[in-house]
C-alpha positions as CSV (number, residue, x, y, z in Angstrom):
1,X,70.1,-151.1,0.7
2,X,72.7,-148.7,-0.9
3,X,75.6,-147.3,1.1
4,X,75.6,-143.5,1.3
5,X,79.0,-141.7,1.5
6,X,79.5,-137.9,1.8
7,X,82.4,-136.2,0.0
8,X,84.8,-134.4,2.4
9,X,84.0,-131.1,0.7
10,X,80.5,-131.2,2.1
11,X,82.0,-129.7,5.3
12,X,82.7,-126.5,3.3
13,X,79.1,-126.5,2.0
14,X,77.7,-126.9,5.6
15,X,80.0,-124.1,6.9
16,X,78.7,-121.8,4.2
17,X,75.0,-122.8,4.9
18,X,75.5,-122.4,8.7
19,X,77.3,-119.0,8.3
20,X,74.4,-117.7,6.2
21,X,71.8,-119.0,8.7
22,X,73.7,-117.3,11.6
23,X,73.9,-114.0,9.6
24,X,70.1,-114.2,9.2
25,X,69.7,-114.9,12.9
26,X,68.0,-118.2,12.4
27,X,67.6,-119.7,15.9
28,X,67.8,-123.4,14.9
29,X,70.6,-123.1,12.4
30,X,72.6,-126.2,13.6
31,X,69.4,-128.3,13.7
32,X,68.7,-127.4,10.0
33,X,72.1,-128.7,9.0
34,X,71.3,-131.9,10.9
35,X,68.0,-132.2,9.0
36,X,69.9,-132.0,5.7
37,X,72.3,-134.8,6.8
38,X,69.3,-136.9,8.0
39,X,67.6,-136.4,4.6
40,X,70.5,-138.3,2.9
41,X,69.3,-141.5,4.5
42,X,66.4,-141.7,2.0
43,X,69.0,-142.3,-0.6
44,X,70.0,-145.6,1.0
45,X,66.5,-147.0,0.3
46,X,65.8,-145.0,-2.9
47,X,69.0,-144.0,-4.6
48,X,67.3,-142.9,-7.8
49,X,64.7,-140.7,-6.1
50,X,66.4,-137.5,-7.1
51,X,65.8,-135.7,-10.3
52,X,68.4,-136.3,-13.0
53,X,70.9,-133.6,-13.9
54,X,74.0,-133.7,-16.1
55,X,76.8,-136.4,-16.1
56,X,74.8,-139.2,-14.4
57,X,74.3,-137.1,-11.3
58,X,71.0,-136.4,-9.5
59,X,69.6,-133.8,-7.2
60,X,67.7,-134.6,-4.0
61,X,65.3,-131.9,-3.0
62,X,65.3,-131.4,0.8
63,X,62.7,-129.2,2.6
64,X,61.0,-126.3,0.9
65,X,60.9,-122.5,0.8
66,X,63.4,-120.9,3.3
67,X,64.3,-124.4,4.5
68,X,64.9,-125.8,1.0
69,X,68.2,-127.3,-0.1
70,X,69.5,-129.4,-3.0
71,X,72.0,-132.2,-2.6
72,X,73.9,-133.2,-5.7
73,X,74.8,-136.9,-5.7
74,X,75.8,-139.8,-7.9
75,X,74.6,-143.4,-7.6
76,X,77.0,-146.1,-8.7
77,X,74.9,-149.2,-9.3
78,X,77.8,-151.6,-9.6
79,X,78.9,-151.1,-6.0
80,X,75.4,-150.0,-4.8
81,X,76.8,-146.7,-3.4
82,X,75.5,-143.1,-3.3
83,X,78.1,-140.4,-3.2
84,X,76.7,-137.1,-1.9
85,X,78.9,-134.5,-3.7
86,X,77.6,-131.0,-2.8
87,X,74.7,-129.2,-1.0
88,X,73.3,-125.8,-1.6
89,X,70.3,-123.7,-0.8
90,X,67.5,-123.8,-3.4
91,X,67.9,-120.0,-3.8
92,X,71.7,-120.2,-4.5
93,X,72.7,-119.9,-8.1
94,X,74.7,-123.1,-8.3
95,X,77.0,-125.5,-6.5
96,X,80.4,-124.3,-5.2
97,X,81.9,-127.2,-7.1
98,X,80.5,-130.4,-8.6
């Protein structure tokens, strides 16, 4: 089972996501953020489940439609570790940083 680590910058992503949800008056905004974090656990058992993107990185699709998010991550096979680098809404144009 791979180890899953989150980059410290994810806090900025979650702040942005939470702020947007509160602006949209989404009642369960905090719970949605927790669902995103819980979804990272699938990477411990299936680190290559996400679709490939550039520079040996992958994207994990979380949820769908208005509850859809993408998590950018990189799996390092030699140390069996997944690094979650960024999270964004599926409707956002791109990651804040990657």
